[in-house]
N, C-alpha and C positions, 0 to 999 in steps of 0.2 A: 230665660232672664231671670227667673227664681231660680234655677238653679245654680247659674252664676255669681249671683246674689247671694247664697247659702255659702257655697265654694270659697270665697272670699271670706265671710265672716268665718268659715269652719280653721282656714286658714291662718287669719288672726289671734285665734281662741290657741290655737295649739302652740306657736311662735309664743303665747306669753305664757303659758302652761312649762312650756317647755323651758324658757328662762329661769324659772323657779325650781324645775326639774332637776338641770343639771349641776346647776352652782350646787345643791342641796343634797345631793347625790352624791358631789365628790367630796363634801366638807364631811359627810357622817361615813364617808369610807376611810378619811384621813385620821378618825378619832376623834374630830370634835375640836382638838385642840387641849381635849379635858376638861372641857365642858359637855354640862348635859344635855342631849339630845334639843330637846323642849327651848333649853335656854338658847341652843343656838338657831333654833325656827324663830323665835321670838326678837333675836338680836338682828337676825337677816328681814323679816317684815319691818320691823325698825327701820334700818337701813333703808332697805326700798323707798319708805315714803318721806323720809327727812332730804332738802336739798345737798347739793353735794360739791364741793370747790372742782371737780374732776367730772370728766363725763365716762363711765364705767357702764360699760355696754355688760359685761359679763363677769364671773371671776370663779377660780376652779384652786383646789391645792393639789400638788403634785402629788409624785410616790416620796416624795423627799421630805412632804410636809411643809414644802414651801408654798405660801398663800400668792398667785398671781392673778391680776387684774387685766381684762383688756379693755383699751377704752384710749383715752386723749385728756393730757391736763388743761387745765384754763387759767386764762390770769388772774391772781390775785391782786385786788387794788385796795390799802390800805390807806387808812390816816393815823399819821402817829406824828405830829410833831413834823409832819410833812410826809410829801405821797409817796410811798412806796408800793410796788411794782413790782413783784417774780411771777414766775412758776407755780403753780400748784403742784409740779412733780417734785417740788422742795419738800412738800409734807411728805411725799410714798404713800399718801393713803392714813394720815392720822400718826403713823410708823416714826416717822423723825423729826426731829426741829428743822425750821426756816431760819436761815441767817440771813440779814439784810443789812447790812450798814452798820455792824454791829450789834443789830438790836437782834432778840430771839423770838421767833415766833412759833405756836404749838396749836395743832388741831384739833378740839378736845370738843367732843360729844359735836360735832360739827361745825363749832365755832373757834375763829380765832382767838387767841389770847398771849398775851406777852407772858413773856418769861426769862428764865437764866439760861446758863449754858448745858444745864443739868436737864432744862424741862419741868421744874420743879411747879406744882399746882397747889394755891394754897386753899383753904376752904372755910366755911363757917360751921355754926353749930349745927345747921341744917341739912350741911357738906353739900353745900352750893360754891362754885369755885370765886375764888376772890380778886384774882388776876385781874391788869388792866386790862381789857377788850375793845383795844382801835376799832374805829368807826370803818366798817365793813363795806367797799362799794365794789366788791368782786364777780367779774361774770359768771355765776355759778351755773349749775348744769336746767335749773329752770328758765334762767337767763338766757340760756341760748334756746332753748325751745320755745320761749316766747317771742324771740328774735325770727329764728324759723318760721313759725306760723303768722309772725306778720309778714315778713318777705314772701311766704307761698300764697297770704291770702290778697298780699298788692299783687304778683307776678299773675296769680287768676280770674282777679274782675277787672282787673285791666287786659289782660287779652279777652275775657267776655265785651267788655264794652269796645274793642277796636271790631271784635266779631258783628257784635250788635250792626254799628256802624257800616261794616262793610254790606252785612246782609240786608241793610235795610230794617232793624228791628227784627229779624227771624235768628232766634237760636240756632246754632250749630256745636257740634263737640259736646265736650262737658256743660256748655250753658243750656243743654235742652236738661239736666239733671236740675241746675239750679235755680232757673227761671222760673218754675213751680212752686222751689220757697221761699225765692224771693218776693212773689205775687202775693203769696201767705202771707207775711210777714206784714205787708205793705194790707192787704186787703181786709184779712181775718185778725190781726194785733193793733195795728196802729190807727187805722180808721177808725174799728169801733171805740176804742180804749182812750183814742186824744180827739179825735173828730175832725172831720174833712178842713177845718180850713187852716189848722197849726202843724199836722203830723208830720208834714213833710220833713220841717225845721230837724224833726228828730231822729226821722229814717235814716241817715247816717250811721248815727250812733246804734239804732234796733236792729240793723245789720250789721256793723261790724260786730259789734258785741255778742250777738248769735253765733254768727261763723266764727268768733274766736273760740270762746266756750266749747262749741262742737269738735274743732279741730283738736285743744287740746286735750280736750277728752277722750278723744279715738288717740292721741298721740301716745296718753296714759294706755290704752289698751295692747299697746304693743311690746315687744322686748327692749325698748332703749330706755325700760324703768323709770320713766318720769312721772310725777304726781303733782303736778302742778298747779290744777283745781284743789286740788286736795292739801293746800298747802294754804293757811289762812290770811296769811301774810298778801296772796293776791287774791283772793274774795275777797279781806279787807278792801283795796284797791279798784277793784272794781265797784264793789259796793258805793265806793266814796264818789266814783264818777258819778252814777246815777243821784246818790244827793245831794251834788254839788249844782248839777245840770235841773234838776227836781224845784229844787229852791233859788237859785239866781234866774230861773225863766220863770217863774211865779207870779203871776198874775195880783193884781188891788184884789180880786173878790177872793184868791186861794191864802193871802196874808190874814185879810179882814176874815175871813173862817179860821184860820187860828185862834184869834184875840176874840173875837167876836162871833161862836159858834151860835149863840142864838139866833141873832142878828137882828132885827126893829119890831119882833113879834111881840117882845114885852116889854116894860119900861124900865129904867134900868137900874131904880132901887129892886128891882124886884129880881134882875136879873144877877147880881151883887152875889149873893149864898149858891148860887149854880156857879158863876162862873169862877171860883175860890176851886171847883172840882173840875169842871172842864176843862179851863184853858191851859193847867199844868197838863193834864191827860193828854190834850191837841199839841203840846212843846213837844211832849216824849213822844210821844207819833212820830214826828220827823225822825228821831234816829232809830226808833225800833221796826221803821220800814226797812233803810238800809242794812239795818243789823240780820234784821230775817234774812234778808238775802244774801250774806256772805254767810249765814250760820248754813244754811238750806243746802247752799253747794256744795262748801266745805265739808259738810257732816255727811252727805252722801257721797261723794266723791272717795273720802277718807275710810268712812267705813265698806264701800263696795272692795276698795285694796285689801282692805283686813280680814275679810270675809273671804276672800278668793283665795287669798295667798297664804290664809288658816285652813282651809279647807284642802288645800296641795302638802300642807306640813304633816297632816295628818297622816297621809300616806305613807312619811317616811318613822313615824310613830306606829302605826299598825304593821306594818311590813307584813300582811300575809295576805292571800288569795283573796279573800272578802272584802275585810277594810279599805285595801288600795285601790281598788279599781273602782269599787262607790265611791271614794273619795274624788279620783280623778274625773269620773262621770258626774260628779255635783257639782265640784269645782267648775266645769267643761259648761254644765248648761248652765252656770250663776255669770260665767264669759259670756256668753250668749247675751243673756239680760242686762250684762254690763253697755255692752251695744248702744242696746236701747235706752239706758238710765242716760247715756251720753249726752243722745238727741235732745231727752226728756228736760235733762237740768236745764241743757241750754234754752230751750224752747221757754220752761218756767221763767228763768231769769231775764227774757225777753219779755213775755207778756204781763209779768209784776213791775217791770219797767216801766213801760209801756200807761199800764194804767196810775203810776203814779205823776207819769208827765199827765196823763191828762186830767189829774186832781188839778195838778201845778196850774193846766193852762186853761182851765175854765172861767169862763165868764158872763157874768147873768145882765140880761140888757136892763138893766136899771133904767136908764135913762129913757129909754124907749118907753118902756113901761110907764112913768112916767109923765112923759110928753101924753101918751097914748087915754091916762088919766083926765089929763088936763083937758084935752079936747074932748070929753067927755062932760 
């Protein structure tokens, strides 16, 4: 069993390293189009980390110097005084303009700008593009991977539920692998942090967010070249959901603690100076908690990709029998660690979410305490 798992991890790491190696070697052999090798590697890493309007599996340069992309286009959906829908193949990976109903659009640094027939991009004093940027509702590479991950989870856990029903609650097949994880989230994350009475209503979200982040992180380790959880817009959306659930399901005691953190332990006139400091801190904490979630997930996954691909890029800079194997070996070791980090980040996000839900659902038995005191 251990040998099988190690073989799978080895295959994933080798495929991931091979993706970068194949493209970089071809580009370096073609002369890098007149660019410095370090610049080429930096641009490749930047391109890998960014979202895109097409799904490119890999690219290579022919002997004639022509850059070839292997993948498929995606639908571009813009709102520019009306709905504009066309294929991203019109951009040809940013090399050509897209003409739609007499309007011209250009793909510039991963964003769509409205331009003229010559593709003019205007800049301000800080060299930022000032062209009109239509509302972009396109189905990008990250969106495709989110849809695929959602469909995979729906199929997987629906089939697991059916197998449970057929076998009287006994897991079979893949259920034997996922059941301990589900039970761990329930018994070691949800129950201790939220409480026995209220953990049930948060379980669907906690299970969904755990497997959603984990699967997306694992997809990021494949040659597909996706970096969904390394996109701050995605982690912002996940953290926003945690923020909304936490505060919309918060109990009266939760909100009383935000505005009356000292309770009734002191007379009101003695609490006023302290509240000038404590209440703003408590309110600020409402936003700091989800912010820490989005930054932690984004920074860890983004940094992992940058470090890994930078190490691989060193092979083409060293070009020696000593430096290149060392770079490849270190990158291979990091890729194995990233497999663990992919699971760890899903666990941390789920654990902290459950902790915040526990704060929001906490209730004090004020009425019972008051009745007990009256009885005595």
